[in-house]
C-alpha positions, 0 to 999 in steps of 0.5 A: 763276317770273315772267317779266320784261316787256320794256320797249317804247318808244312807236310814236312814238319810231321816227320819224325826226324823233324820232331825229333830235331825240335825235341833234342834242339829244345832239351839241349838248349834247355840244358845248356842254359841251365848248366851256363846259368849254374856256372856263371852264378858260382864262378861270379860268386867266387870271383866277387867274394875273392875281390871283397875280401882283398878290398876289406884287406886294403881297407884294414891297412888304410884304416890304420894309416889314417888313424896313425895320421900317416899318408893314406895309400894311392887308391883311397881317400876320405869322401873320394870322388866316384865313391857310390852313394849307397856305399858313402851312406853305409860308411856314414852309418858307421858300417863297412861295406863293398860294392861293384862300381865304376872306379874313379876317373883316370887322368886323361880318361876321355870317356870321363869314367874308369874301368869297373873297381871294387869299393870298400868303405868305413867309417872315419870321423863321420866321413866315408874312408873308402878304397878301391881296387881294379876289377876290370880283370875279374870282369873280363875273366867273367866275360870270357867264361860266359863267351866259352859257355855259350860256345861251348853250348852251341858246339854241344848242341850241334854235336848231340843234333848230329848224333842224335839225327843220325840215330833217329834217321836209322830208326826212320830208315827201318820204318820207311822199309817197313811202310814200302813193304806194306804198300807192295803187299797191299799192291799185290806183292806178296813176296815182299818182306822187310827182313830187318837184320835184327829179326834175322837172329833171334838171339839178338835184342830186337827194338820196337822197330824190329818187332813190328818188321817181324810182325809185318813179315809174319803177316805177309807170309800167312796171307800168302799162304792163305791166298795161295790155299784159296787160289789152289782151292779155286782152281782145283774146283773149277778143274773138277767140274770141267768134266761133268759140265762137258757130261751134262752138255753132251747129255742135254744135248741128247734131250728131245726138243722143248723148253725143259731142254732149253732150260737145261742146256741154258744153265750148263752153258752158264755153268760152264762159262762161270767155270771159264771164268774161274779158271781165268781167275785163278791164272790171273791170281798165279801171276803166271800169264804170258803176254803176246805182244804185238802192234794193233791199230786200235779202233778196228780192234774195239769196232771188231769186239762190239761187232761180236758181242752183238750189242747195240753199242754205238762206236766213236773214233776221236783219234785213231792210234796203234798200241803194242798189246796182247790183242786176245787179252785187249779184246777180252777187257773191252768185251767184258766192259760192253757186256757190263755196260749192257747188263747193269747199265742203260741205253745208249751205250758208247764206246769211245776211242780217243788216241791210246784210251778206250772209254765205255760209257752207259746212262744207267744207275752207275757204279756202285759205291764199294766199287768205286771205292775198292774196286771190282769185287768176285760174286758182289753185284747190286742187281740181283740175278745179274751176274756173279761179280767176275766180269769187271774182275777179270778186265781188270786183272787182264788189263793189269797184265797188259800193262794198261791202267782201268779206272772206273767212275760216275760222271756228273750227268748220270751213267757209268764210265770205264776208262782203259788207258793202254801204254806206248801208242804210236800214231797212225800217220807216224807209221813203220818204216815200211808201211805195215800197219801191224798184224790183225787177226780176226775178232774171236781168237778160236785158238785161244785156250782162255775162252772167248774174247768179246763178251763175257756173261758174268760181268759185273 
């Protein structure tokens, strides 16, 4: 059984401009047709009535001449050829009437037909006494009127469409502006505002688009204030925790050796790492990070991160590449991805370098659905007691700072795959003009103020 394919209209027909154009065209055509019919009917009726009165007046003159025995005027006669049968029957029945039909065949007419004529007939001794007048001028007048109605209607439709589309275009442009600002806000640009001209002056009347734009600007301002308050709160809490944690760390070192001392040191270490992560996230949220760009060989950087992590991670290099990036932030991203794969995934964990792309693949249960739909979320993980949901959040934030794209997915054969794509790379075989492969320091970056580089104990 064949299934009928449903017709789908093109996507551009869903636009407000297209719908407005169709609506305006339909309304204009309907109005023009209605007015045209009314004008045509009125003028035609008036023209026919005038011609009928003229024909009946002529019939009176012809009747008087017939009754007086005088010769009939030209354009009249008894049962003349070409007299419409309906009018002949009416006259034979003793009544008068008129009708518009073809006139008698004039001499020399090759078509065998005359032009339109207004016939008038009356009874004359059981026969039809008829007269006719030329109706071609009236017919041409009505035809010219019809052409004028059609031309003026088309001109009115075109003018109405142009004016209507111009007015609708102004509205749609303002709507598109609001939509662009909404997308910028959803992408993280909380400074974006519509700033509709009608909302700038409260005394000016506002239409619906201005009301929506003003509501969007108000929402963005409120959201920005709330997020800034939360960011300041996070940063303040992290700063305030650093001092007591430093004291706790020093005090823990004075405890006598034993299992309780190890537990205290381990918890204090975890708290310090969490505090450093919170500080890093607050800096990323504030968008004040400055990148230190340099050219690096990507494969050696990835290998050093794996060695520094101390994990059993296989490294595969398919195509070497050089990238211009901030090495410390790149190591932070790769280290968090590797730590997350070991913490929440399953062996084997494979790190692949293919040109400017670094992929970290594990063979565990895969990323949770919420992460694939909306990205990493702070303090949310599906593994009980395994991290705080900050590792991938930091990795995503640092990737955005260095201009890279970080994608998460679950391969069809199981496991989780994190794919980091770096911009603007140069193949190793191209090299610099002086043969210098670019600066590459040690993997740790111990002088970095933002903490460790290769591994994060709080990946999610």
